[in-house]
C-alpha positions as CSV (number, residue, x, y, z in Angstrom):
1,M,165.8,88.3,80.2
2,S,164.0,87.6,83.5
3,H,162.7,91.2,83.4
4,V,161.0,90.5,80.1
5,L,159.4,87.3,81.5
6,D,158.3,89.1,84.6
7,L,156.8,91.9,82.5
8,K,155.0,89.3,80.3
9,K,153.5,87.6,83.4
10,K,152.4,91.0,84.8
11,I,150.8,91.9,81.4
12,T,149.0,88.5,81.3
13,S,147.8,89.0,84.8
14,L,146.5,92.5,84.0
15,V,144.7,91.3,80.9
16,A,143.1,88.5,82.9
17,N,142.1,90.9,85.6
18,Y,140.7,93.3,83.0
19,Q,138.6,90.5,81.4
20,N,137.3,89.5,84.8
21,T,136.4,93.1,85.7
22,K,134.8,93.6,82.3
23,N,132.6,90.5,82.8
24,E,131.7,91.5,86.3
25,N,130.7,94.9,85.1
26,L,128.5,93.4,82.4
27,Q,126.8,91.2,84.9
28,L,126.3,94.1,87.3
29,R,124.7,96.1,84.4
30,N,122.4,93.3,83.6
31,D,121.5,92.9,87.3
32,K,120.8,96.7,87.4
33,K,118.4,96.4,84.5
34,E,116.6,93.5,86.1
35,M,116.3,95.4,89.4
36,T,115.0,98.4,87.6
37,K,112.3,96.3,86.0
38,V,111.4,94.8,89.4
39,I,111.2,98.3,91.0
40,N,108.9,99.5,88.2
41,R,106.7,96.5,88.6
42,L,106.5,97.0,92.3
43,E,105.8,100.7,92.0
44,G,102.9,99.8,89.7
45,E,101.6,97.3,92.3
46,V,101.9,100.0,95.0
47,K,99.8,102.4,92.9
48,I,97.2,99.8,92.4
49,L,97.1,98.9,96.0
50,T,96.9,102.5,97.0
51,K,93.9,102.9,94.8
52,R,92.3,99.9,96.4
53,V,92.9,101.3,99.8
54,E,91.2,104.6,98.7
55,V,88.2,102.6,97.5
56,V,88.0,100.7,100.8
57,D,88.2,104.0,102.7
58,L,85.5,105.4,100.5
59,V,83.2,102.4,101.0
60,Q,83.8,102.5,104.8
61,G,83.1,106.2,104.8
62,V,79.8,105.7,103.0
63,D,78.7,103.0,105.4
64,L,79.1,105.3,108.3
65,K,76.1,107.6,109.0
66,D,77.8,110.7,110.3
67,K,78.1,113.9,108.4
68,D,82.0,113.9,108.4
69,A,82.0,110.5,106.7
70,M,79.7,111.7,104.0
71,I,81.9,114.8,103.3
72,F,85.0,112.5,103.2
73,A,83.2,110.2,100.8
74,R,82.1,113.0,98.6
75,K,85.6,114.5,98.4
76,R,87.1,111.1,97.5
77,V,84.5,110.6,94.8
78,N,85.3,114.1,93.4
79,N,89.0,113.3,93.4
80,L,88.4,110.0,91.6
81,I,86.2,111.7,89.0
82,R,89.0,114.4,88.5
83,D,91.5,111.6,88.0
84,I,89.3,109.9,85.5
85,D,88.7,113.1,83.6
86,K,92.5,113.7,83.4
87,C,92.9,110.2,82.0
88,I,90.2,110.7,79.4
89,S,91.7,114.0,78.4
90,L,95.2,112.4,78.0
91,L,93.6,109.7,75.9
92,N,91.9,112.2,73.6
93,E,95.2,114.0,72.9
């Protein structure tokens, strides 16, 4: 009879461990979703800040009077225009 009681205790313990693990797994999945949202938001912010840096570089390049700076600025403007054209074509599809 004690074997049956021991077995019941072990089963009860296993069920409790299973429930705890299941709850922990659910919490970890929720945490992962939240972290993914944070990562996506931060990646968006990085893209925005990168564009701002490009604009600052462009403005600083225009302020300089040497020929290399003007070439740099012209290339940047052309790249930005290409990006804008790509966006417009995607919107028109």
